[in-house]
N, C-alpha and C positions, 0 to 999 in steps of 0.2 A: 780308542779312548778319545773323548772330546771334552773340552772345557768350554763352558758357556756362562755368560753373565746372567745373573738372576734378574728377572723382570716381573712386571705386574701379573703376568700369566702363570707364574710358578705357584703351584698349590701343594706341593709334596712336603709340607712343613714337618709332619710326623717322621717321615723318612730322613729328612735332613737333621732333625734333632737326634734321632737314633744314631746316625752316622757320627755326629759330634760326640755324643756320649760314649760311643764305642771307642772312638779314637782317643778320648781323654781318660778312659776307664783305668788305664795302667797307673795313673797319677793318684787314684783314690788310695788314701792311707799313706802316701809317700810325701805329699805336700801339705803344708799348713800355712795359711788357711786353705780350705778345700777350693777346687777350681770353680770359677764363676760359671763354667759350663753346666754345673749341677743346678744352677738357678734358672737356666733357660727354660722357657716354655715355648710351645708352638707360636703363641701370640707374640712373645717378646722376640723370638727369632724372626718372625715376619716384620716386626717393627725395626729390628736391626738391619734387615735387608732393605727396608725403605730409606733408612738414614745413612747407610753405608753402601759401598760397592761390593756386592757379593758375586762370587763365581762358584760353580759346581763342576766337578769332574764326573763324567758318566762313562761307564763301560756298557755299551748298549743302552738299556734303560736303567741300569743299576747305578745308584749314587755311590761313588767310591771316594770322593774327596771334596773339600771346599776351602775357601778362605774368604775373609771379609777385610775390606780396605777402607780406611778413613783418612781423607786428606787432612793434614795439619799444616801449620804455617810454613814449615821448612822441610817437610818430609811426608811420606805416605806411611801411615801406621798399618801394620799387618796383624790382624787378629783372627782367632779361631781358625788357624791353619790346621786342617784335620784330614787324615787319611785313614781309611779302614785298617785296623791292625794287621790283617793278613797281607796287605799291600804296602805296608811301611818298609822303607829301605829299598824300594824298587824305582825311585826317581820321580814319583808323582809329586811329592812335596816340592822338589826342585822345579818341576814344570809349573806348578801353581805359583811359585815365587817369580818365575819368568813373566807370568801374567802381571804380577805386582809391579815388576820393573817396567814393563810396557805401559802400564797405567800411570805410574809415576812420571815417566817421560812425557806421556800425552798431557799430563797436568802441569808440566814444567817444574816438577819437584825433583830435587837432586839426591834424595836418599830414601831408603826404607828404614823403618824403625819397628822393632818388636820387643816384646817382653816375654821372658821365660822364667820359670821358678828356679830359685837358687838350688834346690835339691836335684833338679833335672840336668845333671852335668853332661849326660849323653846328648841332650838337646843343644847345650852350649857348644859342644864339639861339632855337631852337625852344622849348626848355623855358622860357626867359624869357618868350617870347610867350604861353605857356600859364600864366603866373603864378608860375613858380619863380624864386627868388632864390639867387644863389651865397652859400653860408654858410661854406665852408671850401675850402682847397686842401691836398691830402694826397699822400703818396708811398706806393707799394707797398713792402713789405719789400725791403731791399737797394738801394733807389734813393735817391740824395741830392737829386734834383730832384722837383718836383711832377709826379705822373703822372695825377692825377684831381682833379676838383672835386666837391664835395658841393653839392647844390641842394635847397632846401625850398620847399614851397608851404603856407602857412598857410591852413587852410580856414575859411570863414565858419561860425560856429556856427549851429545851427538856430534858437536863440533870437534871435541877432542878425538872421538872415535874416527871421525871422517879424516882428520889430519893424519892419524896413525896409519890408516889404510891406504893413503896416497902413495 
């Protein structure tokens, strides 16, 4: 299994879209409003990859996972973290988040931020086990109730890590 950064030579947008839709399919009917993944097209996904930092996980030539990263003023936003359903729970998501941590460090950003739907309590538990803490509850436009939670993971600085290892 390898993880590579998306670049201008990537052309497998149909496969990447199918991967994301498969990974998010279990949310259909469970979350309201529906996932923004359902609005993606191959064109909008290609635009997302140009505007953000995308990575894909490959098993041989098969696309098995992805994530998109967007630098913000004080953190790196993690979006569309997706793993094929049959491979979920086997550590690939955690490996993809390690790439996010490396990217944040290279950009001088001290935290990761992500959003997950309020209904997906299993996701909340997984992200908490990976070091994320709930930092906010928010609502999508037009909703009076909480529809998603924001979670952050503060990253150990290289200086702090170096001092600890001495």
